[in-house]
Residue, then its C-alpha position, 0 to 999 in steps of 0.5 A: x463499471x462504476x468507479x470503485x467505491x474504495x474511501x481514503x478515510x484511511x488517509x484521514x485517520x491517519x493524520x489524525x493520529x499523533x506520531x512523533x516525527x523522527x530523523x531517518x538516515x537514507x534507507x537501507x537496501x532490502x534483504x530477501x526474505x527467506x520465508x515462504x509467502x502464504x498464499x490462497x487459490x481463488x477460482x478462475x473462469x479457466x482450468x487453471x487456478x489462479x494463486x492470489x497472495x495473502x496482504x500480510x505476505x507483503x511485509x517480508x523481513x527487511x534488514x532494520x525495518x519492522x512492519x507491526x499491526x498499525x495503530x487501532x484507529x487506522x485499522x478501523x478506518x481501513x475496515x470501515x473504508x472497504x465498504x462495498x469494496x470487499x468483493x474486489x478485495x481478498x485481503x488487506x493489511x495495515x502496517x506501521x513502519x519501524x526503522x532501526x527500532x524508531x516508529x516512522x511517521x508512516x503507515x503502509x496499507x497493503x490490499x490484494x485486489x481480485x483476478x478479475x479487477x487485476x486482469x483489467x487494463x486500467x486497474x491502477x487508473x481505477x484505484x488512483x481515480x477512486x482514491x482522488x474522489x475520496x479526498x476532495x481537493x487533493x492533488x496528484x502527480x505521477x512518479x516511478x518507484x526505484x531501479x523498476x521504474x514501477x508507476x506510482x502516483x503521489x497524493x497530496x491531501x487538500x491542506x497539504x498536511x498529508x501524502x500518500x504514495x500509491x502503486x500497483x505490484x502485482x496483486x497488491x494495491x499499496x498505500x504508504x501514507x504520512x506527512x513527509x513525502x520524501x520518507x514515503x517514497x523511500x519507504x515504497x522503494x524499500x517495499x517494491x525491492x524486497x517483493x520484486x526479489x521474491x517474485x518469480 
């Protein structure tokens, strides 16, 4: 299989947005969601259907956080960046991050990968490689998120003016994008913990 044609114009679009940086207190622990996650049935080669969640369901209620729809330029760039990649994505969402009413300099992209792509043993490696190919000159380093030690990658764009923390949690391929690597790690930790509590 060829490298996935994912393009990270999303990261570049974010870096072009003007976002007001704010001081951020340590991130609060996530509260479990009381709402059910919408999901869609996807045909499987076996007799048992596979239920794949919607990308919207990756953003549960979390105490002190809000995840409104991201600014239009980011969502448009995200949509354009998918291109032929649509065959391997069943849904996607672009969200801003608000903490205690203040807009944070970060955006989150959540994409739901197809069962076929998810079933591969090298899914995360393929996605990381595709991201790096879309950002010439960028560098990456492995990291682990939170108490779950979920494998992740931190990408630094070539000019050092932007970062992305990317990870695969279940069917969700998530990119937390912004200009403060430490803040992105904190946001990723909150989202990973909240979604871990909701998974069976």
